[in-house]
N, C-alpha and C positions, 0 to 999 in steps of 0.2 A: 784318798781312801774311798771307802764305800759311799760316804755321804756326797763326795764330789761327783762320783760316777752316777749316783741316783739323781743328782741335780741336773747333770748333763742329759740323762735319759728323759727327764721331765720336760726339758726345753727342746729336745730333738723331736719328740712325737708331734707337738703342734705344728712344727715346720713341715714335717712329712705330710701331715693331714692337709694343711693349707696348700702346699705345693700340688698334692694330688687333686684337690678341689679345683684349683686354678687351671691346671693342665687338662683335666678331663672335661672341662666346659666345652672343649672342642668337639666332643663326641656327638652331641645333638645340635650343634650350632646351625647346621643346614636345615634341620627339621623346624626349628623355631621360626625361621624366616621363609618357610616353604611357600606360603601363599604369595609372597612378593616375588620369589623366584619363578613360580608358576606363571604369574602375570607377565614378568619381564621377558622370560625366555619362551613364552607360549607353549607351556608344557601341560600334560594332563595332570589332574589333581592327584592321581594315584602314584605320581612320581616319588612320593614320600617313601614308599616301600623300597624303591630302587636306591635312593640316597642312603637309607639306613642300612640296607643289605651290602652296599659298597663299603661302608665303614666296617661292618662286621667281617666281611671277606678280607679286607685289608688287615684287620686285627689278627685274624687266624693266620694269614700268611706271614705276618711279622713275628707272631709268637713262635711259629714253627722254625723260622729262619734264625731268630735270636737264640732259640734253644739248640738248634743244630750247630751253630757256631759258638755256643757257650759265651755269648757276648758279655753278660753280666758277671761272669766268673773271670774272664780274661782281662776285663777292664774295670775301673772303679764304677760301681753302680750309680753313684751320684753324678759322675760325669756322663755316663750313658743316658741317664734321666735328663740331664741338662741339654745334651746335644739333640736328643729326640724331641724335647719340648720346643726347641728353636726351629727345627725342621718342620715339625707338625704345625707350628704357628704360621710358617711361611706358606706351606701347601694349603692350609685352611684359607689363606687370603686369596688363593686361586679361584675360589667360588665367587668372589666379588668382581672378577675380571669381566669387563664388558665384552659382548660378542662371543661368550662361551657357548659351546654346543652341549647337548646332553652327554656326549662322550667325555668331554673335558670336565664337566661337572662331576660325573661319576668317577673319573680318574683322580681328581683332587680329593674327593671323599675317601676313595680307596687308599690313597697315600696317607691321608690323615689317620685312618685306622691302622695302617701299617706302622706308623711311628708311635701311635698310642700303645703299641706292644712294648715299646721301650719306656713307657710311663707307668701304666697301671700295674702290670706284673712286676716290673723292676721296683716300683714303689713298695710293693708287698715284700719283695726280697730285702730292700733296705730296712724295712720295719723288722723283719725276721732277724737281720744281722744285728740289730740293736736290742731286741727284746726276746731273750730266750724264754723267760717266764712271762705269763700274761699275754701271750701272742694272740689268743682268741679275742681279748678286748681290743688290742691294737688293730686286728683285722676288721673288727666291727666298726671302729672309727674310720678306717681307710675305705671300706665299702661305703660307709656313710658319706665320705667325702666324694666318692664316685657318684653317688646318688645326687648330691647337691650340685656337683659339676654338670651332670646330665640335665638337671632341671634349670640351671642358672640362665641359659640363653632364653628360656621362656620368660623369666623375670625381666631380663633386659628388653625383650620384645614388648612386654606390658607397659614399660615406661618410656618407650621411644616412638610415641605416636607421631611426633613432628620431625623425627629423624629418618634418614634413609636407612633401608634394611642393611646396607653394607656396614653401617656403624656397629651393628651387633657382631658381624664377622670380624671387624677390626678389634673390637673390645675383647672378644674371646681369644684372639691371637695375642693381644697384649698381656692378658692374664696368663696365658701359657708361658710366655717369655718370663714374666715375673716369677712364676712358680719354678721354672727351671733354674733361674739365677739364685733364688732362695735355697734350693736344694744344693746347688754347687757350692755356695759360700758358707752355708750354715750347718750342713750335715756331712760329717766325715764318714769314712768307711766304718761299719760297726764292729765292735769287739768280738762278735760271734760269727763273723763272716767266714764261710767255708766254701771251698771249691765244690761245685756240683758235678754230677756225671754228665757226659755227653748224651744227647738225646738218643734213647734206644727205642725204636719204634716197635720192637718185640714186646715192650711193656704193655701194649694194648691187650695182649693175651692175659697178662696179670690182672689188668683192670677188671676183666670179666670172669676171672677164675677165682680170685680171692673173695670170699664171701662178704666180709665187712666193707672192702673197697668197692665191690660191685653194688652193694646196697647203697652206699653213699653216692656213687657215680650215677646210678639210675635215678635216685632222688634229685640229684643236681640237674640231670638232663630234663626231667619233667619240669623242674623249676625254670630252666632256661627257655623251654618252649613257650612259656607264658610271659616271662619278664619283659624282654625287649619289645615284643609285639604290643604288650600293654603300654609301655612307655611311649612307643612310636604313635599309638592310636589314641592316647588320652585327648590331644587336641581335636582329633577327628570325631571322637565321641561327643565332645562339648560343642563343636561346630554343628554336628548333626542335630543335637538337642535344640540349639538356638534356631536352627532352620525349621524344626517342627513346631517351635513356639515363637512366632514372630515378635511377640511382646517382650521376650527375654532380653535383658541388658547384661547378661552374664559376661564378665571379662575373661574370655577364653584363655588368653596367654597367662594371666595372673593365676587363675585356678589351676591351669596345667602345671605351672611351677610349684604351687603349694601342694598339689596331689603327689607329684613325683618326689618333691623334696621331703615330704612327710616320712618317706621311707628311711631317711637318714636317722630319724629318731628311733625307728624300729631296729635299725642295724646296731646302733649303740646299745640298746637294751639286749638284743640278741648276743652281741659280743660279750656283754657282762655275764649273761646266763651261761655262755659256752665255757666259762672258767669253772663252772660248778658241775661239769660232767653230765649235763642234761641236753647235749646237743641234738641227739636223734629225736627225742620226744618233742622238743621245742620246734625243730625244723618240720616235723610231721604236722604239728598243730598249725604252723603258719601256712604250710602247703594246703592243708584241709580248708582253712579259712579262705585263702585266695581261690581255691577250687570252688567253694560255695559262691563266691562273688562272681565267678565265670558263669555258673549255672543260673544265678539270679539276675544277671546283667540285662537280659532282654526286657524284663519287666521294670527294673529300677531305672534303666536308661530311658525308658519310655513314659515314666510317670510325670505328672504335671508339677510336682513340687521341686523347686530348685534346691531347697535346703536338704531334702532327702537325697537328691542326686549327689550333692557335694559330700554329705556324710558318707554315703555309700562309696564314692570314689576315694575318700580318705582311708577308709577301712581297707579297700582293695590296694591302694598305693602303699600302705604300711605292710600288709601281709605278703604282698607279692615279692618283696625284697628282704624281709626279716630273716628268711632262712639262708640267704646267700653266704654270710660269714660262717654260719654253722656248717653248711655243706663244705666250704673250703677247709674248715678245721677238721671235719670228719674224714675228708679225703686225705689230708696231710697226715693225720694220725693213723689211718688204716693202711696206707701204702707201705710195702716192704722197703726198708731203708736203702737197699741197693738199687732200687729203681724209682725212688720217691719223686725225684725231679722230673723224670720222664713221664711217670704216671700222672702227675699234676698237669703237665703240659698237654698230654693227650686228652685228659678229661676236659680241660678248659677248651681246647680246640673243638672237640666234638660238641660240647655245649654251645659254643658260639656258632657252629655250623647249623645246629638245630634252630637257632634264632632266625637264621635266614629263611628256613623253610616255613616257620610259623608266620613271619612277617609277610612273605610273599603269598601265602595261603589267605591270610586275612585281607590283604590288598585285593586279591582276586575275588573273594566273596563280597567285599565292600563295593567294588566296581560293578558287580553283577546284580546285587540284591539291595544295597543301601538300607539294610535292616539291622536293628540292634541284636537280632538273633544270631548274627555271624560270630559274636563273641563267645557263643557256646563252644566253638572250636577250640578255644584256649583251655577249656576244662580237660582236654586230653592230656595236657601236661601234668597238672596236679594228680589226676587219677592214675596215670601210668607211673608217676614218681612214687606215689604212696604204695602202689602194688609192688614196684621194684624194691622198695625199702623193707616191706614186711611180709610179702608172700614167700614162703620157703620154697627153694628149688629142690626138685627131686635129686637125690644122689644117684650118680651113675653106678651101675652094678659093678661089684668088685670082681676082678678076674679070678 
């Protein structure tokens, strides 16, 4: 009866969240060990941007292909998640191969991103198949799991002073395998599973024509301009700070983990708020706070107080991601039912394409200027996102 189903639901969500966390630890695995990769393969320090962009490009490609082929509709989503977690774990190990070139490193990170498209979005679908009510809270927990997964390699890095950097790559691959097995064995297809429509690229017109959907999408695009660039450059910010203050003993990897991981708390809170119909207002507040952090960054990243710096980064780390589950909920709620799946896919892909641009821009500025003022460029995201959400568009004249 109802009580049995409720009990099953309560046991399923932790498995989905843990599996998502384990598998998405692959996302920034290369970034956490980048200093070691740079030394071993004689690369430029700015290679971090190329590694991150390769994952993002792979994710975009995988998301589009999975949607075109309706993979998660034609096959069991849990099995798709499992298979992608195994393949992603294997290609992640490719980074640890000796004698790799820059081309093969980028290829392995691209393939990791490609198969993450069968993990992160498919995990969202599995949650939606199980939770018709309270989806906003579930999405908040799932995005929180992504945040923890993204941060986790930095934690491994902080505790592996005496271990080879390849250990971290192996560990994240093992986590991905464990997450995939848990999803396969413990999560059946959900009772609310429905077949989606095939990807309709014409839905891109709907995204920019429907007022509420356009507002949510433009806010999301601004959010994405800032998010992954911030995550990728948190260790860069901290290493630059320790370079300017030779007496600093700040543990860069540990603080990087804590700053990024703090966003998972914000996601959980935001997911709870989303169930009360205050998504837009709360998302705008988070976007405004993170935008203020961008504008204040040149001065707070250059101050002499480590405590003030860490507090500032924690505020930035929480606000930069808090609006993510809210934007996902807003896009899902405002998309016309007949093109909802296509609209979500298109908005997601455009958002991740934007992350490549901001990461590469920040890398270019960092290589040229080595100044905390470069992070002012990230403010373009929150500012444009807020304008897109609230500035009324002029109506076209009636015929």
